[in-house]
N, C-alpha and C positions, 0 to 999 in steps of 0.2 A: 727603575731601569735607567742605566746610563749607556752611552754609545762611545766606542773607540773605533776610529778608522786607522787602518794601517795600509799605506800605499808604498809600492816598490817601483823603482825605475832605474834606468841608466841612460846616459846621453853621450857617452864616448867610449872608445876602447871596445872591450867585449871579445869573446871568442869568434863572433861574427862581427866584422867592423860596423860601427854605428854611424849613421848620418845624423849629426847633432841637430841640425835644423828640423829634420823630420821627427826626431825624438821629442824635441821641445814643442812641436805642434801637437803631438799626441797628448803630452802632459797638459798643455794649455786647454785642449778640448775637454779632457777629463776633469780638470779643476773647475772649468766653467760649469760643467754638469753638476758638480758637487755644490757649487754656489747657487745655481738656478733652482735646484731641487729642494733647497733648504736644509740639506743634510749637513753642509759645512757649519751652519748655525746650530743645528740640533746636537752635533757631536760634542761631547765634553773633552775628548782628547783626539788628536790627529798626529800620528807619527808618519813622517815622510822620509823614507829610507832610499838611499842611492848607492848603487854599486859604482863608486868613484870617490875622488878626493873632495876636499872642501870647496875647491873651485867649481867642480861639477855640481856639488850639492847646493851651493848658493845660487847658481844659475838656474837649476831646476826648481828649487823651492821658492824662488822669487815669483813663480806663477801660482803658488798655492795660497790658501787662506792664511791670514796673519797668525793664527793660533798654532800652526804646525810646529812640531818638535823635529828638527832635522837630525838624521843619523847618517853618517857617511861610512860605508863599509870598507872603502879603500879601493885603489886600482887593482885590477887583476881578479876581482871576485866575479865568479861566472855563473851564479845561480841565485834563486830567491831564498835559499835555505837560511842565510843569515837573518833575513827579515822574519821568516817563520820562527827563528830562535828568539828574536826580539819579542814576538808575541808570547812564546812560551815563558820567557823570563818575566814578562809583564803580568801574567795571569794571577800570580799569587797576590792576594789582597783585592782582586777585582772579580771575584767569583760570580757576582750578580750582574755583570755587565754583558752587553752585546757587542760583537766585533764584526766589522766589515774588513775584508781583505780584497784589494784589487791592485792592478799593476799596469804598466805601459805595454799591454799586449800588442804584438805585431811590430815592435820597434825594429826588429831585424828583417822586416819584409816590406821595405818601402816600395810603393807602386803596385802592391798586390792587394787588390780590393777585397778579396775574400777575407783577409785578416782584419781589415777595417770593419767589414760588416759583422764579423764574429765579435770583435771587441765592442762594437756599438750595441749589439744585441744583449750582451752581458751587462753592459753599462746601463741599458734601459731597465733591466730587471733589478740590478743591485744598487744603482745610484739614482737614476731618474725616478724610479718607481719603488724607492726604498721602504716606504711605509708598509706595504703588504709583506715585505720580508720581515720587518720588525713584528708585525702582527702575527706572523707565523711562529716566530720564536715565543711570543706571548702565549700562543695557543698550545705550546708544548713541543714544538719541533726542535730538534737539535741544530739544524742548519737549513738554510734556504739559499736558492740561487737559480742558476740555469745550467742545463745539460748535465744532470747527474747520471753518470755512466757506471753500470755495474757488470760484474762477470756474468750474471744471469742473463742480462740483456745482450751482451756482446762477448760470448764465450770465445776464448782464444785471443781476442784483441784487448780485453781488460782483465787484469788479475786482481785488482783491488779497487773498490769504488772511489770515484772522485768527480768533482765538477770540472768538466772539460773546458779548459781555458783559465781556471783558477781565479774566478771572481766568486766570492761567497760571503754570506752572513752566517754567524754561529754564536752560540752562547759560550761565555768563558767557562762555564761549568763543564760543557762537553769538551772543549778544547783541552782542558786540564787533564782529561782522561786519555789523551793521545800519547803515543810513545815518543821518545827522543828521535831527532832526525840524524841522518848520517853526516859525514864530513861534507863541507860545502865545496865539492869538486864538480867539474863539468860532467863527469860520468854519472854523478848522483843527481843531476839537476832536476830530473823528473820526479824525484822524491818529494819536492816541494809541492807539486800538484797533487800527489796521491796521499799526502799526510792527512788531509781532512777526513779520509775514509779509513784510517788505520785502526779504528777501534772495532772490537767484536763484542757483542753483536753490532751490526751496522747501525749507524745513527738513523733517527727518524728525520727524513728530509722532505722539504717542500720544494719541488722542482717546477719552476714557472715556465721553462722551455724544454720539455722532455725531448730526448733523442740526441743523436750524434750532432756535434756543432756543424 
C-alpha cells in the first residue's frame, strides 16, 4: 500500500475576495498537522494544487513539506474541479494506492468560527488520526472520512452522497470507477464535493463523524 496526498488551496483572487494572510494561516495550520501526525513522512507522493499563478503557488507551497509537487491552475479558476481532474489523470498506474484529499476549507469565511471548527473536525479525522482511515481501506472500505451525507438520511437536502466539507480518504481502485467531472465553472463548483459519491451502487464508507457538519 502506498499513499498519495492531494491538497487544494487558493490565497488570492477568487469569486469571493480572499484575505491572503488568513489563507496562509490556514495552510500553515494544515501543513503543521500533516507533519505532526507523521502523514507527511508516510506519503510517497504529495500534490499541492493552487488556484492561482506561480507567485501564489510558491508562496503557499513554501509552507508545505519539501516533497510536494506544485501545480498552479492559474488565476480565475473558481473551483476544486481542476484538482479532482489531477487525481483522475493520476489514477492510471496507481491502482493499488490510497488517496487523501483535503483543502483550505473556510478560506472565504474569515472570522467565522463555525468554519474553523468544521475544518478542524475533518482535519482531526483525516489528517491527525489518519491511521484508522487507512486501516478502514485495508479492511475493504472504499472511502473513509467525516460527515458522509446521503439522500436517505437527508431527503430533499442531499441528492447524491458525499462527505460534507470534502475531506476524504479513498482507494485509487474506487476513484477510478467515478465518472468524469463537468467544466470547472463557478456554477459547477459543488460537483467537486459530490464526485466522491457518484458511483452506483454507493461506495462502502467508514464515517468517523456521522451526521450533518
